[in-house]
CHARMM internal coordinates of N, CA and C (Angstrom, degrees):
IC EDIT
DIST 1 N 1 CA 1.4348
DIST 1 CA 1 C 1.5215
ANGL 1 N 1 CA 1 C 111.42
DIST 1 C 2 N 1.3275
ANGL 1 CA 1 C 2 N 116.94
DIHE 1 N 1 CA 1 C 2 N -40.24
DIST 2 N 2 CA 1.4591
ANGL 1 C 2 N 2 CA 120.81
DIHE 1 CA 1 C 2 N 2 CA 178.42
DIST 2 CA 2 C 1.5265
ANGL 2 N 2 CA 2 C 110.57
DIHE 1 C 2 N 2 CA 2 C -65.20
DIST 2 C 3 N 1.3031
ANGL 2 CA 2 C 3 N 116.81
DIHE 2 N 2 CA 2 C 3 N -34.71
DIST 3 N 3 CA 1.4556
ANGL 2 C 3 N 3 CA 120.92
DIHE 2 CA 2 C 3 N 3 CA 179.99
DIST 3 CA 3 C 1.5275
ANGL 3 N 3 CA 3 C 110.84
DIHE 2 C 3 N 3 CA 3 C -65.83
DIST 3 C 4 N 1.3264
ANGL 3 CA 3 C 4 N 117.69
DIHE 3 N 3 CA 3 C 4 N -41.53
DIST 4 N 4 CA 1.4599
ANGL 3 C 4 N 4 CA 121.28
DIHE 3 CA 3 C 4 N 4 CA 178.26
DIST 4 CA 4 C 1.5268
ANGL 4 N 4 CA 4 C 111.03
DIHE 3 C 4 N 4 CA 4 C -62.59
DIST 4 C 5 N 1.3277
ANGL 4 CA 4 C 5 N 117.08
DIHE 4 N 4 CA 4 C 5 N -43.22
DIST 5 N 5 CA 1.4590
ANGL 4 C 5 N 5 CA 121.10
DIHE 4 CA 4 C 5 N 5 CA 178.64
DIST 5 CA 5 C 1.5308
ANGL 5 N 5 CA 5 C 110.83
DIHE 4 C 5 N 5 CA 5 C -63.88
DIST 5 C 6 N 1.3220
ANGL 5 CA 5 C 6 N 115.69
DIHE 5 N 5 CA 5 C 6 N -39.52
DIST 6 N 6 CA 1.4581
ANGL 5 C 6 N 6 CA 120.19
DIHE 5 CA 5 C 6 N 6 CA 179.32
DIST 6 CA 6 C 1.5344
ANGL 6 N 6 CA 6 C 110.43
DIHE 5 C 6 N 6 CA 6 C -63.21
DIST 6 C 7 N 1.3169
ANGL 6 CA 6 C 7 N 117.44
DIHE 6 N 6 CA 6 C 7 N -49.20
DIST 7 N 7 CA 1.4606
ANGL 6 C 7 N 7 CA 120.73
DIHE 6 CA 6 C 7 N 7 CA -179.97
DIST 7 CA 7 C 1.5334
ANGL 7 N 7 CA 7 C 111.77
DIHE 6 C 7 N 7 CA 7 C -66.09
DIST 7 C 8 N 1.3154
ANGL 7 CA 7 C 8 N 117.52
DIHE 7 N 7 CA 7 C 8 N -36.17
DIST 8 N 8 CA 1.4549
ANGL 7 C 8 N 8 CA 121.07
DIHE 7 CA 7 C 8 N 8 CA 176.71
DIST 8 CA 8 C 1.5249
ANGL 8 N 8 CA 8 C 110.85
DIHE 7 C 8 N 8 CA 8 C -64.28
DIST 8 C 9 N 1.3297
ANGL 8 CA 8 C 9 N 116.93
DIHE 8 N 8 CA 8 C 9 N -42.88
DIST 9 N 9 CA 1.4616
ANGL 8 C 9 N 9 CA 119.64
DIHE 8 CA 8 C 9 N 9 CA 179.41
DIST 9 CA 9 C 1.5285
ANGL 9 N 9 CA 9 C 110.84
DIHE 8 C 9 N 9 CA 9 C -67.13
DIST 9 C 10 N 1.3101
ANGL 9 CA 9 C 10 N 118.34
DIHE 9 N 9 CA 9 C 10 N -37.23
DIST 10 N 10 CA 1.4663
ANGL 9 C 10 N 10 CA 121.77
DIHE 9 CA 9 C 10 N 10 CA 176.14
DIST 10 CA 10 C 1.5302
ANGL 10 N 10 CA 10 C 109.87
DIHE 9 C 10 N 10 CA 10 C -64.12
DIST 10 C 11 N 1.3147
ANGL 10 CA 10 C 11 N 117.43
DIHE 10 N 10 CA 10 C 11 N -42.93
DIST 11 N 11 CA 1.4557
ANGL 10 C 11 N 11 CA 121.58
DIHE 10 CA 10 C 11 N 11 CA 179.85
DIST 11 CA 11 C 1.5285
ANGL 11 N 11 CA 11 C 111.06
DIHE 10 C 11 N 11 CA 11 C -64.93
DIST 11 C 12 N 1.3211
ANGL 11 CA 11 C 12 N 118.26
DIHE 11 N 11 CA 11 C 12 N -44.06
DIST 12 N 12 CA 1.4707
ANGL 11 C 12 N 12 CA 121.77
DIHE 11 CA 11 C 12 N 12 CA 178.38
DIST 12 CA 12 C 1.5194
ANGL 12 N 12 CA 12 C 109.99
DIHE 11 C 12 N 12 CA 12 C -63.13
DIST 12 C 13 N 1.3058
ANGL 12 CA 12 C 13 N 117.54
DIHE 12 N 12 CA 12 C 13 N -43.52
DIST 13 N 13 CA 1.4571
ANGL 12 C 13 N 13 CA 121.47
DIHE 12 CA 12 C 13 N 13 CA 178.87
DIST 13 CA 13 C 1.5247
ANGL 13 N 13 CA 13 C 111.32
DIHE 12 C 13 N 13 CA 13 C -62.07
DIST 13 C 14 N 1.3203
ANGL 13 CA 13 C 14 N 117.43
DIHE 13 N 13 CA 13 C 14 N -42.82
DIST 14 N 14 CA 1.4609
ANGL 13 C 14 N 14 CA 121.92
DIHE 13 CA 13 C 14 N 14 CA 178.69
DIST 14 CA 14 C 1.5174
ANGL 14 N 14 CA 14 C 111.05
DIHE 13 C 14 N 14 CA 14 C -63.94
DIST 14 C 15 N 1.3184
ANGL 14 CA 14 C 15 N 116.93
DIHE 14 N 14 CA 14 C 15 N -42.25
DIST 15 N 15 CA 1.4646
ANGL 14 C 15 N 15 CA 120.36
DIHE 14 CA 14 C 15 N 15 CA 178.40
DIST 15 CA 15 C 1.5265
ANGL 15 N 15 CA 15 C 110.46
DIHE 14 C 15 N 15 CA 15 C -64.83
DIST 15 C 16 N 1.3282
ANGL 15 CA 15 C 16 N 117.11
DIHE 15 N 15 CA 15 C 16 N -39.64
DIST 16 N 16 CA 1.4639
ANGL 15 C 16 N 16 CA 120.85
DIHE 15 CA 15 C 16 N 16 CA 176.86
DIST 16 CA 16 C 1.5209
ANGL 16 N 16 CA 16 C 110.70
DIHE 15 C 16 N 16 CA 16 C -60.00
DIST 16 C 17 N 1.3135
ANGL 16 CA 16 C 17 N 117.65
DIHE 16 N 16 CA 16 C 17 N -45.35
DIST 17 N 17 CA 1.4675
ANGL 16 C 17 N 17 CA 120.96
DIHE 16 CA 16 C 17 N 17 CA 179.29
DIST 17 CA 17 C 1.5234
ANGL 17 N 17 CA 17 C 111.26
DIHE 16 C 17 N 17 CA 17 C -63.37
DIST 17 C 18 N 1.3075
ANGL 17 CA 17 C 18 N 116.73
DIHE 17 N 17 CA 17 C 18 N -42.28
DIST 18 N 18 CA 1.4646
ANGL 17 C 18 N 18 CA 120.39
DIHE 17 CA 17 C 18 N 18 CA -179.32
DIST 18 CA 18 C 1.5194
ANGL 18 N 18 CA 18 C 111.12
DIHE 17 C 18 N 18 CA 18 C -65.04
DIST 18 C 19 N 1.3198
ANGL 18 CA 18 C 19 N 117.95
DIHE 18 N 18 CA 18 C 19 N -44.20
DIST 19 N 19 CA 1.4580
ANGL 18 C 19 N 19 CA 121.37
DIHE 18 CA 18 C 19 N 19 CA -178.68
DIST 19 CA 19 C 1.5234
ANGL 19 N 19 CA 19 C 112.66
DIHE 18 C 19 N 19 CA 19 C -73.14
DIST 19 C 20 N 1.3119
ANGL 19 CA 19 C 20 N 118.12
DIHE 19 N 19 CA 19 C 20 N -29.70
DIST 20 N 20 CA 1.4576
ANGL 19 C 20 N 20 CA 120.12
DIHE 19 CA 19 C 20 N 20 CA -179.35
DIST 20 CA 20 C 1.5258
ANGL 20 N 20 CA 20 C 111.34
DIHE 19 C 20 N 20 CA 20 C -71.50
DIST 20 C 21 N 1.3150
ANGL 20 CA 20 C 21 N 117.85
DIHE 20 N 20 CA 20 C 21 N -19.59
DIST 21 N 21 CA 1.4547
ANGL 20 C 21 N 21 CA 120.03
DIHE 20 CA 20 C 21 N 21 CA 178.80
DIST 21 CA 21 C 1.5223
ANGL 21 N 21 CA 21 C 112.51
DIHE 20 C 21 N 21 CA 21 C -88.49
DIST 21 C 22 N 1.3337
ANGL 21 CA 21 C 22 N 117.22
DIHE 21 N 21 CA 21 C 22 N -4.35
DIST 22 N 22 CA 1.4571
ANGL 21 C 22 N 22 CA 121.33
DIHE 21 CA 21 C 22 N 22 CA 179.00
DIST 22 CA 22 C 1.5209
ANGL 22 N 22 CA 22 C 110.44
DIHE 21 C 22 N 22 CA 22 C -77.94
DIST 22 C 23 N 1.3239
ANGL 22 CA 22 C 23 N 115.16
DIHE 22 N 22 CA 22 C 23 N 147.70
DIST 23 N 23 CA 1.4647
ANGL 22 C 23 N 23 CA 120.64
DIHE 22 CA 22 C 23 N 23 CA 178.14
DIST 23 CA 23 C 1.5231
ANGL 23 N 23 CA 23 C 109.19
DIHE 22 C 23 N 23 CA 23 C -106.69
DIST 23 C 24 N 1.3239
ANGL 23 CA 23 C 24 N 116.40
DIHE 23 N 23 CA 23 C 24 N 149.14
DIST 24 N 24 CA 1.4543
ANGL 23 C 24 N 24 CA 120.62
DIHE 23 CA 23 C 24 N 24 CA 177.31
DIST 24 CA 24 C 1.5142
ANGL 24 N 24 CA 24 C 111.92
DIHE 23 C 24 N 24 CA 24 C -83.21
DIST 24 C 25 N 1.3274
ANGL 24 CA 24 C 25 N 118.21
DIHE 24 N 24 CA 24 C 25 N -6.29
DIST 25 N 25 CA 1.4576
ANGL 24 C 25 N 25 CA 121.16
DIHE 24 CA 24 C 25 N 25 CA 177.80
DIST 25 CA 25 C 1.5131
ANGL 25 N 25 CA 25 C 113.96
DIHE 24 C 25 N 25 CA 25 C 92.22
DIST 25 C 26 N 1.3150
ANGL 25 CA 25 C 26 N 118.20
DIHE 25 N 25 CA 25 C 26 N -5.14
DIST 26 N 26 CA 1.4582
ANGL 25 C 26 N 26 CA 120.36
DIHE 25 CA 25 C 26 N 26 CA -178.44
DIST 26 CA 26 C 1.5196
ANGL 26 N 26 CA 26 C 111.26
DIHE 25 C 26 N 26 CA 26 C -62.57
DIST 26 C 27 N 1.3400
ANGL 26 CA 26 C 27 N 117.10
DIHE 26 N 26 CA 26 C 27 N -40.83
DIST 27 N 27 CA 1.4567
ANGL 26 C 27 N 27 CA 120.09
DIHE 26 CA 26 C 27 N 27 CA 179.43
DIST 27 CA 27 C 1.5193
ANGL 27 N 27 CA 27 C 111.38
DIHE 26 C 27 N 27 CA 27 C -63.34
DIST 27 C 28 N 1.3411
ANGL 27 CA 27 C 28 N 117.37
DIHE 27 N 27 CA 27 C 28 N -38.31
DIST 28 N 28 CA 1.4562
ANGL 27 C 28 N 28 CA 120.76
DIHE 27 CA 27 C 28 N 28 CA 179.37
DIST 28 CA 28 C 1.5199
ANGL 28 N 28 CA 28 C 111.31
DIHE 27 C 28 N 28 CA 28 C -62.58
DIST 28 C 29 N 1.3260
ANGL 28 CA 28 C 29 N 117.70
DIHE 28 N 28 CA 28 C 29 N -40.61
DIST 29 N 29 CA 1.4621
ANGL 28 C 29 N 29 CA 120.93
DIHE 28 CA 28 C 29 N 29 CA 179.51
DIST 29 CA 29 C 1.5137
ANGL 29 N 29 CA 29 C 111.29
DIHE 28 C 29 N 29 CA 29 C -65.84
DIST 29 C 30 N 1.3109
ANGL 29 CA 29 C 30 N 117.67
DIHE 29 N 29 CA 29 C 30 N -38.28
DIST 30 N 30 CA 1.4568
ANGL 29 C 30 N 30 CA 120.76
DIHE 29 CA 29 C 30 N 30 CA 179.20
DIST 30 CA 30 C 1.5191
ANGL 30 N 30 CA 30 C 111.37
DIHE 29 C 30 N 30 CA 30 C -65.62
DIST 30 C 31 N 1.3221
ANGL 30 CA 30 C 31 N 117.42
DIHE 30 N 30 CA 30 C 31 N -36.19
DIST 31 N 31 CA 1.4538
ANGL 30 C 31 N 31 CA 120.80
DIHE 30 CA 30 C 31 N 31 CA 178.74
DIST 31 CA 31 C 1.5226
ANGL 31 N 31 CA 31 C 109.88
DIHE 30 C 31 N 31 CA 31 C -63.41
DIST 31 C 32 N 1.3248
ANGL 31 CA 31 C 32 N 117.16
DIHE 31 N 31 CA 31 C 32 N -44.63
DIST 32 N 32 CA 1.4596
ANGL 31 C 32 N 32 CA 120.74
DIHE 31 CA 31 C 32 N 32 CA 179.37
DIST 32 CA 32 C 1.5213
ANGL 32 N 32 CA 32 C 110.45
DIHE 31 C 32 N 32 CA 32 C -62.56
DIST 32 C 33 N 1.3283
ANGL 32 CA 32 C 33 N 116.84
DIHE 32 N 32 CA 32 C 33 N -42.88
DIST 33 N 33 CA 1.4600
ANGL 32 C 33 N 33 CA 120.03
DIHE 32 CA 32 C 33 N 33 CA -179.87
DIST 33 CA 33 C 1.5220
ANGL 33 N 33 CA 33 C 111.01
DIHE 32 C 33 N 33 CA 33 C -62.74
DIST 33 C 34 N 1.3089
ANGL 33 CA 33 C 34 N 117.99
DIHE 33 N 33 CA 33 C 34 N -39.15
DIST 34 N 34 CA 1.4611
ANGL 33 C 34 N 34 CA 120.96
DIHE 33 CA 33 C 34 N 34 CA -179.83
DIST 34 CA 34 C 1.5146
ANGL 34 N 34 CA 34 C 111.50
DIHE 33 C 34 N 34 CA 34 C -70.15
DIST 34 C 35 N 1.3158
ANGL 34 CA 34 C 35 N 117.93
DIHE 34 N 34 CA 34 C 35 N -27.01
DIST 35 N 35 CA 1.4550
ANGL 34 C 35 N 35 CA 121.29
DIHE 34 CA 34 C 35 N 35 CA -179.17
DIST 35 CA 35 C 1.5173
ANGL 35 N 35 CA 35 C 112.46
DIHE 34 C 35 N 35 CA 35 C -96.52
DIST 35 C 36 N 1.3240
ANGL 35 CA 35 C 36 N 117.64
DIHE 35 N 35 CA 35 C 36 N 13.87
DIST 36 N 36 CA 1.4554
ANGL 35 C 36 N 36 CA 123.41
DIHE 35 CA 35 C 36 N 36 CA 179.59
DIST 36 CA 36 C 1.5331
ANGL 36 N 36 CA 36 C 107.54
DIHE 35 C 36 N 36 CA 36 C -125.85
DIST 36 C 37 N 1.3095
ANGL 36 CA 36 C 37 N 116.14
DIHE 36 N 36 CA 36 C 37 N 83.67
DIST 37 N 37 CA 1.4680
ANGL 36 C 37 N 37 CA 120.83
DIHE 36 CA 36 C 37 N 37 CA -172.10
DIST 37 CA 37 C 1.5175
ANGL 37 N 37 CA 37 C 114.02
DIHE 36 C 37 N 37 CA 37 C -62.37
DIST 37 C 38 N 1.3465
ANGL 37 CA 37 C 38 N 117.72
DIHE 37 N 37 CA 37 C 38 N -36.60
DIST 38 N 38 CA 1.4690
ANGL 37 C 38 N 38 CA 118.50
DIHE 37 CA 37 C 38 N 38 CA -177.33
DIST 38 CA 38 C 1.5251
ANGL 38 N 38 CA 38 C 113.24
DIHE 37 C 38 N 38 CA 38 C -93.60
DIST 38 C 39 N 1.3371
ANGL 38 CA 38 C 39 N 117.73
DIHE 38 N 38 CA 38 C 39 N -1.09
DIST 39 N 39 CA 1.4596
ANGL 38 C 39 N 39 CA 122.02
DIHE 38 CA 38 C 39 N 39 CA 173.42
DIST 39 CA 39 C 1.5160
ANGL 39 N 39 CA 39 C 115.20
DIHE 38 C 39 N 39 CA 39 C 70.64
DIST 39 C 40 N 1.3245
ANGL 39 CA 39 C 40 N 117.74
DIHE 39 N 39 CA 39 C 40 N 26.01
DIST 40 N 40 CA 1.4668
ANGL 39 C 40 N 40 CA 119.99
DIHE 39 CA 39 C 40 N 40 CA -178.84
DIST 40 CA 40 C 1.5172
ANGL 40 N 40 CA 40 C 113.30
DIHE 39 C 40 N 40 CA 40 C -92.25
DIST 40 C 41 N 1.3263
ANGL 40 CA 40 C 41 N 118.04
DIHE 40 N 40 CA 40 C 41 N -1.15
DIST 41 N 41 CA 1.4602
ANGL 40 C 41 N 41 CA 121.63
DIHE 40 CA 40 C 41 N 41 CA 179.30
DIST 41 CA 41 C 1.5126
ANGL 41 N 41 CA 41 C 114.11
DIHE 40 C 41 N 41 CA 41 C 92.27
DIST 41 C 42 N 1.3291
ANGL 41 CA 41 C 42 N 117.50
DIHE 41 N 41 CA 41 C 42 N 3.00
DIST 42 N 42 CA 1.4699
ANGL 41 C 42 N 42 CA 122.31
DIHE 41 CA 41 C 42 N 42 CA 178.74
DIST 42 CA 42 C 1.5264
ANGL 42 N 42 CA 42 C 107.28
DIHE 41 C 42 N 42 CA 42 C -115.48
DIST 42 C 43 N 1.3362
ANGL 42 CA 42 C 43 N 116.44
DIHE 42 N 42 CA 42 C 43 N 125.33
DIST 43 N 43 CA 1.4604
ANGL 42 C 43 N 43 CA 120.04
DIHE 42 CA 42 C 43 N 43 CA -177.67
DIST 43 CA 43 C 1.5238
ANGL 43 N 43 CA 43 C 111.01
DIHE 42 C 43 N 43 CA 43 C -64.43
DIST 43 C 44 N 1.3250
ANGL 43 CA 43 C 44 N 115.64
DIHE 43 N 43 CA 43 C 44 N 151.42
DIST 44 N 44 CA 1.4629
ANGL 43 C 44 N 44 CA 121.95
DIHE 43 CA 43 C 44 N 44 CA -174.97
DIST 44 CA 44 C 1.5207
ANGL 44 N 44 CA 44 C 113.79
DIHE 43 C 44 N 44 CA 44 C -56.21
DIST 44 C 45 N 1.3273
ANGL 44 CA 44 C 45 N 116.83
DIHE 44 N 44 CA 44 C 45 N -33.00
DIST 45 N 45 CA 1.4696
ANGL 44 C 45 N 45 CA 120.74
DIHE 44 CA 44 C 45 N 45 CA -175.87
DIST 45 CA 45 C 1.5245
ANGL 45 N 45 CA 45 C 111.71
DIHE 44 C 45 N 45 CA 45 C -60.07
DIST 45 C 46 N 1.3488
ANGL 45 CA 45 C 46 N 117.96
DIHE 45 N 45 CA 45 C 46 N -36.46
DIST 46 N 46 CA 1.4637
ANGL 45 C 46 N 46 CA 119.97
DIHE 45 CA 45 C 46 N 46 CA -178.20
DIST 46 CA 46 C 1.5258
ANGL 46 N 46 CA 46 C 112.79
DIHE 45 C 46 N 46 CA 46 C -111.00
DIST 46 C 47 N 1.3377
ANGL 46 CA 46 C 47 N 117.83
DIHE 46 N 46 CA 46 C 47 N 3.05
DIST 47 N 47 CA 1.4632
ANGL 46 C 47 N 47 CA 122.17
DIHE 46 CA 46 C 47 N 47 CA -177.65
DIST 47 CA 47 C 1.5289
ANGL 47 N 47 CA 47 C 109.77
DIHE 46 C 47 N 47 CA 47 C -76.01
DIST 47 C 48 N 1.3388
ANGL 47 CA 47 C 48 N 117.08
DIHE 47 N 47 CA 47 C 48 N 111.13
DIST 48 N 48 CA 1.4588
ANGL 47 C 48 N 48 CA 121.74
DIHE 47 CA 47 C 48 N 48 CA -179.51
DIST 48 CA 48 C 1.5283
ANGL 48 N 48 CA 48 C 112.49
DIHE 47 C 48 N 48 CA 48 C -86.80
DIST 48 C 49 N 1.3170
ANGL 48 CA 48 C 49 N 118.13
DIHE 48 N 48 CA 48 C 49 N -18.29
DIST 49 N 49 CA 1.4646
ANGL 48 C 49 N 49 CA 123.29
DIHE 48 CA 48 C 49 N 49 CA 177.19
DIST 49 CA 49 C 1.5204
ANGL 49 N 49 CA 49 C 106.45
DIHE 48 C 49 N 49 CA 49 C -120.40
DIST 49 C 50 N 1.3297
ANGL 49 CA 49 C 50 N 115.79
DIHE 49 N 49 CA 49 C 50 N 88.92
DIST 50 N 50 CA 1.4615
ANGL 49 C 50 N 50 CA 120.99
DIHE 49 CA 49 C 50 N 50 CA -167.13
DIST 50 CA 50 C 1.5217
ANGL 50 N 50 CA 50 C 115.46
DIHE 49 C 50 N 50 CA 50 C -73.15
DIST 50 C 51 N 1.3057
ANGL 50 CA 50 C 51 N 119.66
DIHE 50 N 50 CA 50 C 51 N -17.42
DIST 51 N 51 CA 1.4705
ANGL 50 C 51 N 51 CA 120.35
DIHE 50 CA 50 C 51 N 51 CA -177.40
DIST 51 CA 51 C 1.5237
ANGL 51 N 51 CA 51 C 111.35
DIHE 50 C 51 N 51 CA 51 C -119.71
DIST 51 C 52 N 1.3331
ANGL 51 CA 51 C 52 N 116.43
DIHE 51 N 51 CA 51 C 52 N 49.85
DIST 52 N 52 CA 1.4569
ANGL 51 C 52 N 52 CA 121.31
DIHE 51 CA 51 C 52 N 52 CA 178.52
DIST 52 CA 52 C 1.5309
ANGL 52 N 52 CA 52 C 109.64
DIHE 51 C 52 N 52 CA 52 C -65.77
DIST 52 C 53 N 1.3400
ANGL 52 CA 52 C 53 N 117.94
DIHE 52 N 52 CA 52 C 53 N 131.25
DIST 53 N 53 CA 1.4657
ANGL 52 C 53 N 53 CA 119.72
DIHE 52 CA 52 C 53 N 53 CA 178.23
DIST 53 CA 53 C 1.5352
ANGL 53 N 53 CA 53 C 111.96
DIHE 52 C 53 N 53 CA 53 C -62.99
DIST 53 C 54 N 1.3056
ANGL 53 CA 53 C 54 N 116.85
DIHE 53 N 53 CA 53 C 54 N 151.87
DIST 54 N 54 CA 1.4573
ANGL 53 C 54 N 54 CA 121.96
DIHE 53 CA 53 C 54 N 54 CA -179.01
DIST 54 CA 54 C 1.5244
ANGL 54 N 54 CA 54 C 110.64
DIHE 53 C 54 N 54 CA 54 C -64.57
DIST 54 C 55 N 1.3326
ANGL 54 CA 54 C 55 N 115.97
DIHE 54 N 54 CA 54 C 55 N 136.95
DIST 55 N 55 CA 1.4573
ANGL 54 C 55 N 55 CA 121.89
DIHE 54 CA 54 C 55 N 55 CA 176.61
DIST 55 CA 55 C 1.5166
ANGL 55 N 55 CA 55 C 114.77
DIHE 54 C 55 N 55 CA 55 C 88.61
DIST 55 C 56 N 1.3301
ANGL 55 CA 55 C 56 N 118.27
DIHE 55 N 55 CA 55 C 56 N -4.52
DIST 56 N 56 CA 1.4640
ANGL 55 C 56 N 56 CA 121.67
DIHE 55 CA 55 C 56 N 56 CA 179.80
DIST 56 CA 56 C 1.5283
ANGL 56 N 56 CA 56 C 108.89
DIHE 55 C 56 N 56 CA 56 C -84.25
DIST 56 C 57 N 1.3265
ANGL 56 CA 56 C 57 N 117.17
DIHE 56 N 56 CA 56 C 57 N 133.49
DIST 57 N 57 CA 1.4626
ANGL 56 C 57 N 57 CA 121.55
DIHE 56 CA 56 C 57 N 57 CA 177.22
DIST 57 CA 57 C 1.5228
ANGL 57 N 57 CA 57 C 108.77
DIHE 56 C 57 N 57 CA 57 C -72.32
DIST 57 C 58 N 1.3309
ANGL 57 CA 57 C 58 N 116.30
DIHE 57 N 57 CA 57 C 58 N 133.88
DIST 58 N 58 CA 1.4669
ANGL 57 C 58 N 58 CA 121.25
DIHE 57 CA 57 C 58 N 58 CA -177.53
DIST 58 CA 58 C 1.5186
ANGL 58 N 58 CA 58 C 110.96
DIHE 57 C 58 N 58 CA 58 C -121.93
DIST 58 C 59 N 1.3373
ANGL 58 CA 58 C 59 N 114.82
DIHE 58 N 58 CA 58 C 59 N 160.78
DIST 59 N 59 CA 1.4658
ANGL 58 C 59 N 59 CA 120.33
DIHE 58 CA 58 C 59 N 59 CA 176.56
DIST 59 CA 59 C 1.5228
ANGL 59 N 59 CA 59 C 109.35
DIHE 58 C 59 N 59 CA 59 C -89.11
DIST 59 C 60 N 1.3258
ANGL 59 CA 59 C 60 N 116.71
DIHE 59 N 59 CA 59 C 60 N -167.66
DIST 60 N 60 CA 1.4661
ANGL 59 C 60 N 60 CA 122.19
DIHE 59 CA 59 C 60 N 60 CA -174.19
DIST 60 CA 60 C 1.5284
ANGL 60 N 60 CA 60 C 113.23
DIHE 59 C 60 N 60 CA 60 C -65.72
DIST 60 C 61 N 1.3307
ANGL 60 CA 60 C 61 N 117.59
DIHE 60 N 60 CA 60 C 61 N -21.46
DIST 61 N 61 CA 1.4641
ANGL 60 C 61 N 61 CA 120.08
DIHE 60 CA 60 C 61 N 61 CA -179.64
DIST 61 CA 61 C 1.5148
ANGL 61 N 61 CA 61 C 111.98
DIHE 60 C 61 N 61 CA 61 C -106.96
DIST 61 C 62 N 1.3304
ANGL 61 CA 61 C 62 N 118.44
DIHE 61 N 61 CA 61 C 62 N 12.30
DIST 62 N 62 CA 1.4435
ANGL 61 C 62 N 62 CA 122.53
DIHE 61 CA 61 C 62 N 62 CA 172.31
DIST 62 CA 62 C 1.5154
ANGL 62 N 62 CA 62 C 116.21
DIHE 61 C 62 N 62 CA 62 C 86.84
DIST 62 C 63 N 1.3186
ANGL 62 CA 62 C 63 N 118.13
DIHE 62 N 62 CA 62 C 63 N 11.94
DIST 63 N 63 CA 1.4568
ANGL 62 C 63 N 63 CA 120.90
DIHE 62 CA 62 C 63 N 63 CA 178.44
DIST 63 CA 63 C 1.5267
ANGL 63 N 63 CA 63 C 109.94
DIHE 62 C 63 N 63 CA 63 C -97.47
DIST 63 C 64 N 1.3392
ANGL 63 CA 63 C 64 N 117.51
DIHE 63 N 63 CA 63 C 64 N 147.17
DIST 64 N 64 CA 1.4685
ANGL 63 C 64 N 64 CA 120.19
DIHE 63 CA 63 C 64 N 64 CA -178.60
DIST 64 CA 64 C 1.5266
ANGL 64 N 64 CA 64 C 112.35
DIHE 63 C 64 N 64 CA 64 C -57.51
DIST 64 C 65 N 1.3255
ANGL 64 CA 64 C 65 N 115.28
DIHE 64 N 64 CA 64 C 65 N 140.09
DIST 65 N 65 CA 1.4551
ANGL 64 C 65 N 65 CA 122.31
DIHE 64 CA 64 C 65 N 65 CA 178.32
DIST 65 CA 65 C 1.5278
ANGL 65 N 65 CA 65 C 107.85
DIHE 64 C 65 N 65 CA 65 C -86.42
DIST 65 C 66 N 1.3367
ANGL 65 CA 65 C 66 N 115.63
DIHE 65 N 65 CA 65 C 66 N 129.70
DIST 66 N 66 CA 1.4519
ANGL 65 C 66 N 66 CA 119.83
DIHE 65 CA 65 C 66 N 66 CA 178.14
DIST 66 CA 66 C 1.5322
ANGL 66 N 66 CA 66 C 109.49
DIHE 65 C 66 N 66 CA 66 C -81.93
DIST 66 C 67 N 1.3265
ANGL 66 CA 66 C 67 N 116.42
DIHE 66 N 66 CA 66 C 67 N 128.20
DIST 67 N 67 CA 1.4678
ANGL 66 C 67 N 67 CA 121.49
DIHE 66 CA 66 C 67 N 67 CA 179.00
DIST 67 CA 67 C 1.5092
ANGL 67 N 67 CA 67 C 108.10
DIHE 66 C 67 N 67 CA 67 C -103.58
DIST 67 C 68 N 1.3481
ANGL 67 CA 67 C 68 N 116.49
DIHE 67 N 67 CA 67 C 68 N 127.28
DIST 68 N 68 CA 1.4699
ANGL 67 C 68 N 68 CA 120.83
DIHE 67 CA 67 C 68 N 68 CA -178.56
DIST 68 CA 68 C 1.4898
ANGL 68 N 68 CA 68 C 111.89
DIHE 67 C 68 N 68 CA 68 C -81.66
END
COOR INIT
IC SEED 1 N 1 CA 1 C
IC BUILD
């Protein structure tokens, strides 16, 4: 019985350590926002149209999408 409690406590402790090192992703979102000066959702490194107006739909490289 003591052995089961010991292994259970080791398992709970290990799971606690593993879960405590997980991130909720909030920091990742802030990094993207800081690297997206015009706020179009495309990071500055690949943004070919750097001053897109707010609310304009953009393509994968940050340029406005033409609507027919």
